[in-house]
C-alpha positions as CSV (number, residue, x, y, z in Angstrom):
1,M,-37.9,-110.7,-57.4
2,V,-38.1,-111.3,-53.7
3,R,-35.1,-110.5,-51.5
4,T,-34.1,-112.8,-48.9
5,K,-32.3,-112.0,-45.7
6,D,-29.0,-113.1,-47.2
7,A,-29.4,-111.0,-50.3
8,Q,-29.8,-107.7,-48.4
9,A,-27.0,-105.2,-48.4
10,P,-24.7,-105.4,-45.3
11,S,-25.6,-102.8,-42.8
12,H,-23.1,-100.2,-42.1
13,P,-21.6,-99.8,-38.6
14,P,-23.2,-97.0,-36.7
15,R,-21.6,-93.6,-37.1
16,P,-19.4,-92.6,-34.2
17,R,-21.0,-89.9,-32.1
18,G,-19.3,-86.9,-30.7
19,P,-18.6,-86.5,-27.0
20,R,-21.6,-86.6,-24.9
21,P,-22.4,-83.7,-22.7
22,P,-21.7,-84.3,-19.0
23,R,-24.6,-85.5,-16.9
24,P,-26.2,-82.8,-14.8
25,Q,-24.8,-83.0,-11.3
26,A,-26.9,-82.5,-8.2
27,Y,-27.0,-78.9,-7.1
28,D,-24.5,-78.2,-4.4
29,R,-25.5,-74.9,-3.0
30,R,-22.4,-74.5,-0.8
31,S,-20.0,-74.8,-3.8
32,E,-21.9,-73.3,-6.6
33,L,-23.4,-70.1,-5.1
34,P,-20.0,-68.6,-4.1
35,R,-18.8,-68.9,-7.7
36,V,-21.5,-66.5,-8.9
37,L,-22.2,-64.5,-5.7
38,P,-18.8,-64.1,-4.0
39,V,-20.3,-61.6,-1.5
40,L,-22.2,-64.3,0.4
41,R,-21.0,-65.1,3.9
42,P,-20.8,-68.7,5.1
43,E,-23.7,-68.4,7.4
44,E,-25.9,-67.2,4.4
45,L,-24.9,-70.3,2.5
46,D,-25.9,-72.5,5.3
47,D,-29.2,-70.8,6.0
48,E,-31.9,-73.1,4.5
49,S,-34.9,-71.2,6.1
50,P,-37.5,-69.5,3.9
51,L,-36.1,-66.1,4.9
52,G,-32.5,-67.2,4.1
53,R,-33.6,-68.5,0.7
54,R,-35.5,-65.3,0.0
55,R,-32.3,-63.2,0.7
56,V,-30.3,-65.4,-1.6
57,L,-33.0,-65.1,-4.3
58,A,-33.0,-61.3,-3.9
59,K,-29.2,-61.2,-4.4
60,L,-29.4,-63.5,-7.4
61,R,-32.1,-61.3,-9.0
62,S,-30.0,-58.3,-8.4
63,A,-26.9,-59.9,-9.9
64,L,-29.0,-61.1,-12.9
65,R,-30.4,-57.6,-13.4
66,A,-26.9,-56.1,-13.4
67,E,-25.5,-58.8,-15.8
68,R,-28.4,-58.2,-18.1
69,R,-27.8,-54.4,-18.1
70,R,-24.1,-55.0,-18.9
71,G,-25.1,-57.3,-21.8
72,I,-27.7,-54.9,-23.3
73,A,-25.2,-52.0,-23.0
74,G,-22.4,-54.0,-24.7
75,H,-20.2,-53.4,-21.7
76,W,-16.7,-55.0,-21.9
77,S,-17.2,-56.8,-18.6
78,Y,-20.3,-58.7,-19.7
79,D,-19.8,-62.5,-19.5
80,L,-22.3,-64.7,-21.2
81,A,-21.2,-67.8,-19.2
82,R,-21.7,-66.0,-15.9
83,H,-25.1,-64.8,-17.1
84,A,-26.1,-68.4,-18.0
85,E,-24.8,-69.7,-14.7
86,L,-26.6,-67.1,-12.7
87,L,-29.8,-67.9,-14.4
88,R,-29.3,-71.7,-13.9
89,I,-28.7,-71.2,-10.2
90,Y,-31.6,-68.8,-9.8
91,R,-33.9,-71.4,-11.4
92,L,-32.6,-74.1,-9.1
93,E,-33.1,-71.9,-6.0
94,L,-36.6,-71.1,-7.1
95,A,-37.3,-74.8,-7.5
96,L,-36.0,-75.5,-4.0
97,C,-38.4,-72.9,-2.7
98,G,-41.2,-74.6,-4.6
99,L,-42.0,-71.5,-6.7
100,P,-42.7,-71.4,-10.4
101,D,-40.0,-69.9,-12.6
102,P,-41.1,-66.4,-13.6
103,T,-38.7,-66.3,-16.5
104,R,-40.7,-69.1,-18.2
105,A,-44.3,-68.2,-17.1
106,R,-46.8,-66.4,-19.2
107,A,-48.5,-64.7,-16.2
108,P,-48.7,-60.9,-16.0
109,L,-45.5,-59.3,-14.7
110,A,-46.9,-58.1,-11.4
111,R,-48.1,-61.6,-10.5
112,R,-44.7,-63.2,-11.5
113,L,-42.8,-60.7,-9.4
114,N,-45.0,-61.2,-6.3
115,A,-44.7,-65.0,-6.6
116,A,-40.9,-64.7,-6.8
117,R,-40.7,-62.5,-3.7
118,R,-42.8,-65.0,-1.7
119,C,-40.5,-67.8,-0.7
């Protein structure tokens, strides 16, 4: 027996989806960096030069290292959300410098570290 279009079972309405995640916003250095690195001065935030970016990257690396140490040690002050935000901002700053992300690269450690220091 051949089914015709009219004889097909009615299609069910699509299932409702859960809330969609928010769209990624453009990176606003002036508002996002002070949240994860409160020690930055306003002139450091405004400095877009390669040297200024290198200083911010160094502070971000240091903060990431400290947060990683707290997590590994199981310290009570470790905050996974802060760690994730630090890593996100670090990767964005690296991209603004035009450098590859050493946390995702498969290059030897020495080459990754040297590339991250050259901004």
